[in-house]
C-alpha positions as CSV (number, residue, x, y, z in Angstrom):
1,M,-122.7,-71.9,65.4
2,T,-122.3,-75.7,66.2
3,F,-122.4,-78.8,63.7
4,L,-126.1,-79.5,64.8
5,D,-127.1,-75.9,64.8
6,S,-125.7,-75.8,61.1
7,I,-127.6,-79.2,60.1
8,F,-130.7,-77.7,61.6
9,S,-130.8,-74.6,60.1
10,N,-130.1,-75.7,56.7
11,R,-133.3,-75.4,54.7
12,S,-132.2,-77.3,51.7
13,L,-131.8,-80.4,54.0
14,I,-134.9,-79.9,56.5
15,L,-137.5,-78.7,53.9
16,P,-137.0,-82.1,51.7
17,I,-137.3,-84.2,54.8
18,F,-140.4,-82.5,56.0
19,A,-141.6,-82.9,52.5
20,W,-141.1,-86.8,52.6
21,F,-142.4,-87.1,56.2
22,L,-145.5,-85.2,54.9
23,A,-146.0,-87.6,52.0
24,Q,-145.5,-90.5,54.4
25,L,-148.0,-89.0,56.8
26,I,-150.7,-88.5,54.1
27,K,-150.2,-92.1,53.1
28,F,-150.7,-93.2,56.8
29,I,-153.7,-91.2,57.2
30,V,-155.4,-92.4,53.9
31,Y,-154.7,-96.1,54.9
32,F,-156.4,-95.5,58.2
33,I,-159.5,-93.9,56.5
34,Q,-159.6,-96.6,54.0
35,H,-158.9,-99.5,56.3
36,R,-160.0,-98.2,59.6
37,K,-156.5,-99.7,60.8
38,V,-153.5,-98.2,62.1
39,D,-150.4,-99.4,60.2
40,F,-147.0,-97.6,61.1
41,R,-145.4,-99.2,58.4
42,K,-146.8,-96.6,56.3
43,F,-144.4,-94.0,57.5
44,V,-141.6,-95.9,55.8
45,S,-143.1,-98.1,53.0
46,S,-142.4,-97.2,49.5
47,G,-145.2,-96.8,47.0
48,G,-148.7,-95.2,47.2
49,M,-150.0,-91.9,47.2
50,P,-148.4,-89.5,47.2
51,S,-144.7,-90.5,45.9
52,S,-142.6,-89.5,48.9
53,H,-139.5,-89.8,46.7
54,S,-141.0,-87.3,44.0
55,A,-141.8,-85.1,47.2
56,I,-138.2,-85.0,48.6
57,S,-136.3,-84.6,45.4
58,M,-138.7,-82.1,43.8
59,C,-138.6,-80.1,47.2
60,L,-134.8,-80.3,47.1
61,A,-134.7,-79.0,43.6
62,T,-137.1,-76.1,44.4
63,T,-135.3,-75.2,47.6
64,L,-131.9,-74.9,45.8
65,G,-133.6,-73.0,43.0
66,I,-134.9,-70.6,45.3
67,E,-131.6,-70.2,47.5
68,Y,-129.1,-70.3,44.6
69,G,-131.0,-69.1,41.4
70,F,-132.9,-71.3,38.7
71,E,-130.1,-70.7,36.4
72,S,-127.5,-72.2,38.7
73,G,-125.5,-75.6,38.5
74,V,-126.7,-76.3,41.8
75,F,-130.3,-76.2,40.7
76,A,-129.7,-78.3,37.5
77,I,-127.9,-80.9,39.3
78,S,-131.0,-81.3,41.8
79,A,-133.6,-81.0,39.1
80,V,-131.7,-83.8,36.8
81,L,-131.4,-86.0,39.7
82,A,-135.3,-85.1,40.6
83,F,-136.5,-86.6,37.2
84,I,-134.3,-89.6,37.6
85,V,-135.9,-90.4,40.8
86,M,-139.4,-89.6,39.5
87,A,-138.5,-91.8,36.3
88,D,-137.3,-94.6,38.3
89,A,-140.3,-94.5,40.6
90,A,-142.8,-94.8,37.8
91,G,-141.1,-97.0,35.4
92,V,-138.5,-99.5,36.7
93,R,-139.7,-99.8,40.5
94,R,-143.3,-100.0,39.1
95,A,-142.5,-102.6,36.7
96,A,-140.7,-104.6,39.4
97,G,-143.7,-104.3,41.4
98,K,-145.9,-105.7,38.8
99,Q,-143.3,-108.6,38.3
100,A,-143.6,-109.5,42.2
101,E,-147.1,-109.4,41.9
102,V,-147.0,-112.1,38.8
103,L,-144.6,-114.1,40.7
104,N,-146.3,-114.2,43.8
105,K,-149.4,-115.7,42.2
106,L,-147.2,-118.3,40.3
107,V,-145.5,-119.3,43.8
108,Y,-149.0,-119.6,45.3
109,D,-150.4,-121.8,42.8
110,S,-147.1,-123.9,42.9
111,N,-145.3,-126.1,45.5
112,I,-142.6,-123.5,45.9
113,K,-141.9,-122.2,49.3
114,L,-140.5,-118.9,50.0
115,D,-139.7,-117.1,53.4
116,K,-142.1,-114.5,52.5
117,E,-143.8,-113.0,49.7
118,L,-142.1,-110.7,46.9
119,K,-143.0,-106.7,47.8
120,V,-145.7,-105.8,45.2
121,L,-145.8,-101.9,45.9
122,L,-142.6,-100.7,44.9
123,G,-143.2,-97.9,42.5
124,H,-145.7,-95.6,41.7
125,T,-148.3,-94.5,38.9
126,P,-147.9,-91.3,36.9
127,V,-150.2,-89.5,39.2
128,Q,-148.5,-90.6,42.4
129,V,-145.6,-89.3,41.1
130,F,-147.0,-86.0,40.0
131,S,-148.6,-85.5,43.2
132,G,-145.5,-86.1,45.1
133,A,-143.8,-83.8,42.9
134,A,-146.3,-81.2,43.4
135,L,-146.1,-81.6,47.4
136,G,-142.5,-81.1,47.1
137,I,-142.6,-78.0,45.0
138,L,-145.4,-76.4,47.1
139,I,-143.4,-77.2,50.4
140,G,-140.2,-75.6,48.9
141,I,-142.1,-72.3,47.8
142,I,-144.0,-72.0,51.0
143,F,-141.0,-72.6,53.3
144,A,-138.0,-71.4,51.4
C-alpha cells in the first residue's frame, strides 16, 4: 500500500474531514437560501450553524471510539480534545466575536482608521456547537 493509499483509507482521518466539509456545505446552503447570494467564503469561514469545529472533533472521537473501543486511551484523548474545542468555540471565541462587534462600533463612531473591520463571527452559540457535535457523531456512526 502506498503512502497516499494509506492516508485515503484512514477512516479516522477521512471521516472527520468529511464531517467538517458537510458542516461548511450546510453553512453555504443556508446562507444562499437566506440571502439569495453565493458566498464561497462560507466554505472556509468560522462561526455559524453548525459548528464545523465541533463536527470534526466529535467525528474523530466517535470514529476512534468505534475503532479502538470507548474504553481506550485513544478515545479518551480525542474526546477530551473535542470538549476543549467545543468549549473554546462557545466560550472564548464567542466572547472575542462579541468584543469585535463592540470595537467595530466604537471605531465607526470615532475618527480611528482601520485597514478593515474586525471579524465578528468567530465563535458559536451552544446550539451551533451541539448541532455540529451531533453531525460529527452521526457521520462517525454511519460511516465508521
